[in-house]
C-alpha positions in Angstrom: 44.1 3.0 20.8 41.7 1.8 18.1 40.7 5.1 17.4 43.9 6.1 16.1 43.8 2.8 14.4 40.9 4.4 12.4 42.1 7.7 12.2 44.8 6.1 10.2 43.2 4.2 8.1 40.5 7.0 7.1 43.5 9.1 5.9 45.6 6.3 4.5 43.3 3.9 2.7 41.5 6.4 0.2 45.0 7.4 -1.5 46.7 4.2 -1.4 43.5 2.6 -3.0 43.3 5.2 -5.6 47.2 4.8 -6.4 46.9 1.2 -6.0 44.0 0.5 -8.3 46.0 2.9 -11.1 49.0 0.2 -11.5 47.1 -2.6 -10.9 44.2 -2.2 -13.2 46.0 -2.2 -16.5 47.6 -5.0 -16.0 44.3 -6.8 -14.8 42.4 -5.4 -17.6 45.1 -7.4 -19.7 44.9 -10.6 -18.2 41.1 -10.1 -18.5 41.2 -9.4 -21.9 43.3 -12.8 -22.5 41.4 -15.0 -20.5 38.2 -13.8 -22.6 39.7 -14.8 -25.7 41.1 -18.3 -24.5 37.3 -18.9 -22.8 35.7 -18.4 -26.5 38.2 -20.0 -28.0 37.0 -23.3 -25.5 33.6 -22.8 -24.9 31.7 -25.5 -23.4 30.0 -28.1 -26.0 26.5 -28.4 -25.0 25.7 -31.5 -26.7 24.2 -33.9 -24.3 23.9 -31.8 -21.3 21.3 -31.4 -19.2 20.0 -27.9 -18.2 17.0 -26.9 -15.8 15.8 -23.1 -17.1 12.8 -21.9 -14.5 9.7 -19.4 -15.6 10.5 -21.2 -19.4 7.0 -20.5 -20.6 7.9 -16.7 -22.1 10.0 -14.1 -22.6 13.8 -14.7 -22.2 12.9 -18.2 -20.5 11.4 -19.3 -23.6 14.1 -18.1 -25.7 17.1 -19.1 -23.7 15.1 -22.9 -24.2 15.6 -22.1 -27.8 19.1 -21.3 -27.7 20.0 -24.8 -25.4 18.1 -26.5 -27.9 19.9 -25.5 -30.8 23.5 -26.4 -29.4 21.9 -30.1 -28.6 21.1 -29.4 -24.7 18.8 -31.8 -23.4 16.2 -29.5 -21.0 14.4 -29.6 -18.4 11.7 -26.4 -18.6 9.7 -25.3 -15.4 6.9 -22.5 -15.7 3.3 -22.2 -14.2 0.9 -22.0 -17.3 0.4 -25.8 -18.7 -0.2 -24.8 -22.4 2.3 -22.4 -22.5 4.8 -24.4 -21.6 3.6 -27.3 -23.4 4.4 -25.2 -26.5 7.6 -24.1 -25.6 8.2 -27.9 -25.2 7.5 -28.5 -28.5 8.8 -25.7 -30.3 12.6 -26.7 -28.2 12.1 -30.3 -30.0 11.6 -28.8 -33.0 14.6 -26.4 -32.3 16.9 -29.6 -32.1 16.7 -30.8 -28.3 17.4 -34.4 -27.8 14.8 -34.7 -25.2 13.0 -32.1 -22.9 11.4 -32.7 -19.6 8.3 -30.4 -18.8 7.6 -29.7 -15.2 4.8 -27.4 -14.0 5.6 -25.6 -10.7 6.2 -22.8 -9.1 9.3 -22.1 -7.8 8.0 -19.6 -5.1 7.3 -23.3 -3.1 10.2 -24.8 -1.4 8.5 -28.3 -2.0 8.0 -27.4 -5.9 11.6 -26.0 -6.5 13.2 -30.0 -4.3 10.5 -32.1 -7.1 12.1 -29.4 -9.9 15.3 -31.2 -9.0 14.2 -34.2 -8.2 12.3 -34.8 -11.4 15.5 -33.6 -13.3 17.5 -36.1 -11.9 15.0 -39.6 -12.2 14.9 -38.6 -15.7 18.6 -37.5 -16.8 20.6 -38.4 -13.7 22.8 -35.2 -13.9 22.5 -31.8 -13.9 25.0 -29.5 -15.5 23.4 -26.0 -16.1 20.8 -24.4 -13.7 19.5 -21.7 -15.4 17.7 -19.7 -12.6 14.8 -17.2 -14.6 11.8 -16.8 -13.0 10.6 -14.0 -11.8 7.5 -10.8 -11.8 7.5 -7.1 -12.0 5.7 -5.3 -9.5 4.7 -1.3 -10.3 3.7 0.7 -7.4 4.9 3.4 -5.5 4.9 2.0 -2.0 2.2 4.4 -0.4 -0.5 3.1 -2.5 -0.2 -0.2 -1.5 -3.6 -1.7 0.0 -2.1 -4.7 1.9 1.7 -4.0 1.8 2.3 -8.0 2.4 0.6 -8.6 -1.5 4.3 -7.8 -2.7 5.9 -11.3 -0.8 5.4 -12.7 -3.9 7.8 -10.4 -5.1 10.7 -12.1 -3.1 9.3 -15.3 -3.0 9.7 -15.7 -6.6 13.0 -13.8 -8.0 14.8 -14.3 -4.9 13.6 -18.0 -2.6 12.7 -19.2 -6.2 16.3 -19.0 -7.1 17.7 -19.5 -3.5 15.4 -22.9 -3.1 16.0 -24.3 -6.3 19.9 -23.6 -5.9 19.9 -25.3 -2.6 18.6 -28.5 -3.9 20.6 -28.7 -7.3 24.1 -27.7 -5.2 24.9 -31.4 -5.0 24.8 -32.3 -8.4 26.1 -29.4 -9.7 29.0 -30.2 -7.8 29.2 -33.9 -9.0 29.3 -32.1 -12.6 30.8 -29.3 -12.3 28.6 -27.3 -13.3 27.4 -23.4 -13.9 24.6 -21.7 -12.4 23.1 -18.7 -14.7 21.1 -16.0 -12.5 19.0 -13.5 -14.1 19.2 -10.3 -12.1 18.6 -7.3 -13.6 20.1 -3.5 -13.9 17.3 -2.4 -11.4 19.5 -4.1 -9.1 21.7 -0.7 -9.1 19.2 1.6 -10.9 16.9 3.2 -8.3 13.8 3.2 -11.3 10.8 4.2 -9.4 7.5 2.2 -9.0 10.0 -0.9 -8.8 10.9 -0.8 -5.2 10.5 -4.0 -4.0 11.1 -5.7 -7.4 14.7 -3.5 -7.6 15.2 -4.9 -4.0 15.1 -8.4 -5.0 17.3 -8.1 -7.4 19.9 -6.8 -5.7 19.4 -9.6 -3.2 20.3 -11.9 -6.2 23.1 -10.2 -6.9 24.3 -10.0 -3.7 23.5 -13.9 -2.5 25.3 -14.9 -6.4 28.5 -13.2 -5.3 28.5 -14.4 -2.4 27.8 -17.8 -3.2 30.6 -17.3 -5.8 33.3 -16.8 -3.3 31.9 -20.3 -1.0 31.4 -22.2 -4.1 35.0 -21.6 -5.1 35.9 -23.5 -8.6 33.1 -26.4 -7.8 30.5 -24.1 -9.4 30.7 -21.1 -12.2 28.3 -19.0 -11.4 27.3 -15.9 -14.3 24.8 -13.0 -13.2 23.1 -12.0 -15.8 21.8 -8.1 -15.8 19.6 -7.0 -18.5 18.7 -3.5 -19.4 15.1 -3.4 -20.8 14.3 -6.8 -23.3 11.8 -7.8 -25.1 9.7 -9.6 -22.6 6.6 -9.8 -20.6 7.8 -6.9 -18.9 8.1 -4.8 -21.7 4.7 -6.3 -22.8 3.3 -4.3 -19.9 2.7 -7.2 -17.2 2.9 -6.1 -14.3 2.1 -7.2 -10.8 -0.1 -4.0 -9.5 -0.6 -2.4 -5.9 -3.5 -3.7 -5.2 -1.8 -7.3 -5.7 -3.5 -8.4 -8.9 -1.5 -9.3 -12.2 -2.7 -6.7 -14.8 -1.7 -6.1 -18.6 -1.3 -2.0 -19.1 0.8 -0.8 -22.3 0.3 2.6 -20.8 2.1 1.8 -17.4 4.2 -0.1 -19.5 4.8 3.1 -21.4 5.5 5.0 -18.6 8.0 3.1 -17.6 9.8 1.9 -20.2 9.9 5.2 -22.0 12.1 6.4 -24.7 14.4 3.5 -23.8 16.0 1.0 -26.7 14.5 -2.0 -25.7 16.3 -5.1 -26.9 15.7 -8.1 -28.9 15.0 -11.2 -26.6 16.7 -13.6 -29.1 19.7 -11.6 -29.4 20.0 -11.7 -25.1 19.2 -15.4 -24.9 21.9 -15.9 -27.5 24.4 -13.3 -25.4 23.1 -15.1 -21.9 24.3 -19.0 -23.4 27.2 -17.4 -24.8 28.3 -16.1 -21.8 27.8 -19.0 -19.4 29.6 -21.8 -22.0 32.3 -18.6 -21.5 32.2 -18.9 -18.1 31.7 -15.2 -17.5 31.4 -14.0 -14.4 28.7 -11.4 -15.6 26.8 -9.9 -18.5 24.9 -7.2 -19.2 22.3 -6.7 -22.3 22.4 -4.5 -24.0 25.9 -4.0 -23.1 26.0 -0.4 -23.4 23.7 -0.8 -20.3 26.6 -1.1 -18.2 27.5 3.0 -18.5 24.7 3.5 -16.2 26.1 1.5 -13.1 29.0 4.2 -13.5 26.3 7.1 -12.7 25.2 5.5 -9.7 28.7 5.3 -8.7 29.9 8.3 -9.3 26.9 10.7 -9.5 24.1 8.8 -6.9 22.3 12.4 -6.5 22.5 13.3 -10.1 21.0 9.8 -11.2 18.0 10.0 -8.6 17.2 13.3 -9.2 16.5 12.8 -13.2 14.9 9.4 -12.2 12.6 11.9 -10.0 12.2 14.3 -13.1 11.5 12.0 -15.7 9.5 9.0 -13.4 7.4 11.3 -10.8 4.4 13.5 -11.7 2.4 15.9 -9.3 0.5 13.7 -6.2 -2.7 12.4 -7.1 -2.2 12.1 -10.8 -2.0 9.2 -12.8 1.2 7.4 -13.4 0.5 7.3 -17.5 0.1 11.4 -16.9 4.2 11.3 -15.8 6.7 13.2 -18.4 8.8 9.7 -19.3 5.0 9.2 -21.1 4.7 12.2 -22.5 8.2 12.2 -23.7 7.3 9.0 -26.1 4.3 10.0 -26.8 5.1 13.2 -28.2 8.4 12.1 -29.9 6.5 8.9 -31.7 10.0 7.3 -30.2 8.3 3.6 -29.9 8.0 3.0 -33.7 12.1 3.4 -33.5 13.0 2.3 -29.8 10.3 -0.7 -29.1 10.8 -4.0 -31.4 7.7 -4.8 -33.3 6.1 -7.4 -30.9 5.9 -4.3 -28.3 3.7 -2.4 -30.6 0.8 -4.8 -30.4 1.7 -7.1 -27.7 0.3 -10.3 -27.1 0.8 -11.7 -23.8 0.6 -15.4 -22.8 -2.0 -16.9 -20.1 -3.7 -19.7 -19.3 
């Protein structure tokens, strides 16, 4: 009997779904467009709101701090690099934040994540936005790993760091009817070579927070951000390599980013804060990167073939010799497609 039920569903479910979507989608997207207009008109006022931003010492996190500061939010900025973080704290104050709390912490450690929330509540007494931004990038094919356990730090920082902080912030966000902004990545659906563990960590974030959105219901709004290539330490060439060490290598960056346009970080940060204030469910920046999801859904074989053709090279040769690097070098596209800061980047260190 159960077999007959599955056979029936195998026959009926696909055409039923197709025709249902044809009927439902036009009205649904009309409703979404109307809701978007309303949420833009009645966007959240951030004046005096308390915002925690992890990974705030550089890149997207740094510029999110400035964008929230311009709108009068009170900030708790979190990072591992004290000197770099202090510079961001000072600039955020200059941009208009009435109060900026600096918290030196490592989100891969559960005790540090608890301290982040405790210090924020002790200082401000409330929490309105939690921005889970901290992350690091891996650049290595799996078979080159000399010690696979070195890659645990990717999941510990990118995935567990967000989960830990969310767990401890949850009661305070519920109390304030607050919001969570989580920085996933378009790599959560794009199988970009040499980033397998990183891609997995971002896919885990996407799935986790989509599920939490259902569990939290209307108590906490969640905006999931899936950036493409943005002006940041990743596009400046800072990666975790196969031996487990952080390295800055612009040649490898060129091979990885290739001739893909890189969006400026200031515009990305502004879009993220606007999206959070509207209560958007998702944001992809730059917006055109969303079309890559369609290739993933409808032509996965073609997408995988293309990535292998462009990114992978013959066995035994360096990633610097990959076609993706040669395309960039031969065309000179870097001068047009990369922001000026990436031509001779200065990566923040402590």
